[in-house]
C-alpha positions as CSV (number, residue, x, y, z in Angstrom):
1,M,56.9,-9.0,-56.7
2,N,57.5,-5.4,-57.6
3,V,58.8,-5.1,-61.1
4,G,59.7,-1.9,-63.0
5,A,60.8,-0.9,-66.5
6,V,64.0,1.0,-66.5
7,I,64.7,2.9,-69.7
8,L,68.3,3.6,-70.4
9,S,68.9,6.7,-72.5
10,R,71.3,9.6,-73.2
11,L,71.4,12.4,-75.8
12,D,75.0,12.4,-77.1
13,S,74.9,9.3,-79.3
14,T,78.0,9.3,-81.6
15,R,76.1,8.0,-84.7
16,L,72.9,9.9,-84.2
17,P,73.2,12.8,-81.8
18,G,70.1,13.8,-79.9
19,K,68.2,10.7,-81.1
20,A,66.3,10.2,-77.8
21,L,64.3,13.3,-78.4
22,R,64.2,13.5,-82.2
23,L,60.7,14.0,-83.4
24,V,59.0,11.3,-85.4
25,H,55.5,12.4,-86.6
26,G,55.5,15.1,-83.9
27,R,56.6,12.9,-81.0
28,P,60.0,12.4,-79.4
29,L,61.5,8.9,-80.0
30,L,61.4,8.3,-76.2
31,D,57.7,8.9,-76.2
32,Y,57.2,5.7,-78.3
33,V,59.4,3.7,-75.9
34,I,57.3,5.0,-72.9
35,E,54.1,4.1,-74.7
36,L,55.1,0.5,-75.2
37,C,56.3,0.3,-71.5
38,R,52.8,1.3,-70.4
39,L,51.5,-1.8,-72.2
40,I,53.7,-4.2,-70.3
41,D,51.7,-6.4,-67.9
42,G,53.0,-6.7,-64.4
43,V,55.1,-3.5,-64.4
44,S,54.4,-1.1,-61.5
45,V,56.7,1.8,-62.4
46,I,58.6,3.3,-65.4
47,V,61.9,4.9,-64.7
48,L,64.1,6.9,-67.2
49,A,67.7,6.4,-66.2
50,T,70.1,8.9,-67.8
51,S,73.4,10.6,-67.0
52,D,74.0,13.4,-64.5
53,R,75.6,15.6,-67.2
54,T,74.2,18.9,-68.3
55,V,73.8,17.5,-71.9
56,D,71.2,15.1,-70.6
57,D,69.1,17.7,-68.7
58,P,66.5,17.6,-71.5
59,I,65.9,13.9,-70.9
60,A,65.2,14.6,-67.2
61,E,62.8,17.4,-68.3
62,F,61.1,15.2,-70.7
63,A,60.6,12.5,-68.1
64,E,58.8,15.0,-65.9
65,K,56.5,16.1,-68.8
66,A,55.8,12.4,-69.6
67,N,55.0,11.7,-66.0
68,V,57.6,9.1,-65.5
69,H,60.3,8.9,-62.8
70,C,64.0,9.8,-63.6
71,V,67.3,8.7,-62.0
72,R,70.7,10.1,-63.0
73,G,74.2,8.9,-62.6
74,S,77.6,8.3,-64.3
75,V,77.5,8.2,-68.0
76,E,80.1,5.4,-68.1
77,N,78.5,3.4,-65.4
78,V,75.2,2.3,-67.0
79,A,74.9,-0.7,-64.8
80,G,75.1,1.6,-61.8
81,R,72.3,3.7,-63.1
82,F,70.2,0.6,-63.7
83,L,70.9,-0.7,-60.2
84,S,70.3,2.7,-58.6
85,A,66.8,2.8,-60.2
86,M,66.1,-0.7,-58.7
87,E,67.3,0.4,-55.3
88,Q,65.6,3.8,-55.3
89,F,62.2,2.4,-56.2
90,E,62.6,-0.8,-54.2
91,L,62.1,-3.0,-57.2
92,D,62.4,-6.8,-56.8
93,A,63.2,-7.0,-60.5
94,A,63.6,-4.7,-63.4
95,L,63.3,-4.9,-67.2
96,R,66.2,-3.3,-69.0
97,V,64.6,-1.2,-71.8
98,N,66.8,0.6,-74.4
99,G,65.7,4.1,-75.2
100,D,66.5,3.5,-78.9
101,S,64.1,0.5,-79.3
102,P,60.7,2.0,-80.0
103,L,59.5,-1.2,-81.8
104,N,60.0,-3.6,-78.9
105,D,57.1,-6.0,-78.2
106,P,55.1,-5.4,-75.0
107,K,53.8,-8.9,-75.1
108,L,57.3,-10.3,-75.2
109,L,58.3,-8.1,-72.3
110,S,55.2,-9.1,-70.4
111,R,56.1,-12.7,-70.8
112,G,59.5,-12.0,-69.3
113,V,57.9,-10.3,-66.3
114,E,55.6,-13.2,-65.8
115,I,58.5,-15.7,-65.9
116,I,60.7,-13.7,-63.5
117,K,57.8,-13.5,-61.0
118,S,57.8,-17.3,-60.8
119,G,60.9,-17.0,-58.7
120,N,62.7,-19.7,-60.6
121,Y,65.2,-17.6,-62.4
122,D,67.7,-14.8,-61.8
123,L,67.6,-13.5,-65.4
124,V,65.1,-13.9,-68.3
125,T,66.6,-13.0,-71.6
126,N,66.4,-13.4,-75.4
127,V,69.9,-11.9,-76.1
128,P,72.2,-14.9,-76.2
129,D,71.9,-16.9,-79.4
130,R,69.7,-14.1,-80.7
131,T,66.6,-15.2,-82.6
132,Y,64.7,-11.9,-82.2
133,P,65.3,-8.7,-84.2
134,F,67.8,-6.2,-82.9
135,G,65.7,-3.7,-81.0
136,M,63.4,-6.4,-79.7
137,S,65.5,-7.5,-76.7
138,L,64.2,-8.9,-73.4
139,E,66.2,-8.7,-70.2
140,V,64.6,-8.8,-66.8
141,V,66.7,-9.4,-63.7
142,L,66.2,-9.8,-60.0
143,R,67.5,-6.9,-57.9
144,E,69.4,-9.2,-55.4
145,T,71.0,-10.9,-58.4
146,M,72.0,-7.6,-60.0
147,R,73.4,-6.4,-56.7
148,K,75.6,-9.4,-56.1
149,A,76.8,-9.5,-59.7
150,Y,77.6,-5.7,-59.6
151,A,79.9,-6.3,-56.7
152,S,82.0,-8.6,-58.9
153,F,82.2,-6.2,-61.8
154,R,85.8,-5.3,-62.7
155,D,86.2,-4.4,-66.4
156,A,84.6,-1.4,-68.0
157,G,82.5,-3.5,-70.4
158,C,80.4,-4.8,-67.5
159,F,79.6,-1.4,-66.3
160,E,78.8,-0.2,-69.8
161,H,76.7,-3.1,-71.0
162,V,74.8,-3.9,-67.7
163,T,74.3,-7.7,-68.3
164,K,77.6,-8.7,-69.8
165,Y,78.8,-10.3,-66.5
166,F,75.8,-12.7,-66.6
167,Y,76.6,-13.9,-70.1
168,D,80.3,-14.2,-69.2
169,H,79.5,-16.3,-66.1
170,P,76.3,-18.3,-67.0
171,Q,77.2,-21.1,-64.6
172,C,76.7,-18.7,-61.7
173,F,73.1,-17.8,-62.5
174,R,69.7,-19.3,-63.2
175,I,69.2,-18.0,-66.7
176,R,66.0,-18.6,-68.8
177,K,66.6,-18.1,-72.5
178,I,63.7,-17.1,-74.7
179,L,63.9,-18.2,-78.3
180,S,61.7,-17.3,-81.3
181,D,60.5,-19.8,-83.9
182,C,59.9,-17.1,-86.5
183,P,62.6,-17.3,-89.3
184,A,61.6,-13.8,-90.6
185,F,63.0,-12.2,-87.4
186,A,66.6,-13.1,-88.4
187,G,68.8,-10.1,-89.3
188,V,66.2,-7.4,-88.9
189,Q,67.3,-4.1,-87.4
190,L,64.4,-2.4,-85.4
191,S,66.6,-0.3,-83.0
192,V,67.3,3.3,-84.0
193,D,71.1,3.6,-84.2
194,R,71.6,5.8,-87.3
195,I,69.7,8.3,-89.3
196,E,68.7,5.6,-91.8
197,D,67.1,3.6,-88.9
198,L,65.2,6.7,-87.8
199,M,63.9,7.2,-91.3
200,R,62.8,3.6,-91.5
201,F,61.1,3.9,-88.1
202,S,59.3,7.0,-89.3
203,W,58.1,5.1,-92.4
204,V,56.8,2.2,-90.3
205,V,55.0,4.6,-87.9
206,E,53.3,6.3,-90.9
207,Q,52.1,2.9,-92.2
208,L,50.6,2.1,-88.8
209,N,48.9,5.5,-88.4
210,G,51.2,6.5,-85.5
211,S,50.6,3.5,-83.2
212,P,53.3,0.8,-83.6
213,S,52.7,-0.7,-80.1
214,S,49.3,-2.0,-81.1
215,C,50.8,-4.4,-83.8
216,S,52.3,-7.8,-83.4
217,P,56.0,-8.3,-83.8
218,E,55.4,-10.3,-87.0
219,Q,53.4,-7.4,-88.5
220,V,56.1,-4.9,-87.5
221,V,58.9,-7.0,-89.0
222,H,56.9,-7.6,-92.2
223,L,56.4,-3.9,-92.5
224,M,60.0,-3.2,-91.9
225,R,61.0,-5.6,-94.7
226,Q,58.7,-3.7,-97.0
227,C,60.4,-0.4,-96.3
228,P,62.0,1.0,-99.5
229,D,65.5,1.1,-98.1
230,F,65.4,-1.9,-95.8
231,R,68.7,-3.6,-95.2
232,D,69.6,-6.5,-92.9
233,A,71.4,-5.7,-89.7
234,K,75.1,-6.1,-89.8
């Protein structure tokens, strides 16, 4: 089974403009995301999916420099960009990777790829009934399933949030939920949504000598909780 990692990213975030390419210890935020994607077992290709607007040209240019593929499409239709990446690279399944989640866990994502390759599920996810930190999400979906679901999308939320339709209609799909048994994960914000999150990420990277992907999720969460201005996710 051909499985790819599709990184969804754009530059004009309302709360933290330009965050995708903001430098953290001399490296763009997206570079950390690509680094962790390279550590996922069973992934054959990495694709950066961004919008076709001029404002996102720097992301396409960064993809070329980082030696990863890039697809572009409507800014509102995120699901369309995700599916386009699957179709263009003939992926049987794809991981949805958020460009603002540089502290995701490659081993968790590798586990999702392994499960989807069993052929027993349409979607493997840890998003419903969340027991993992925000920014440590797992969603890997079959292309045929994504294609059929996409044909049924009607409201804007489905196009924007990619997998919303699956959670709204769980009876229609074979969904495998992944749950954590680590109480320390609850309420931890690892994604970079605001300037405060970027500063905390920078602090964590500094403690890890620039290589967060080499640490276990428990170590990352422990470090984040030690950050001087740590706050639980709201």
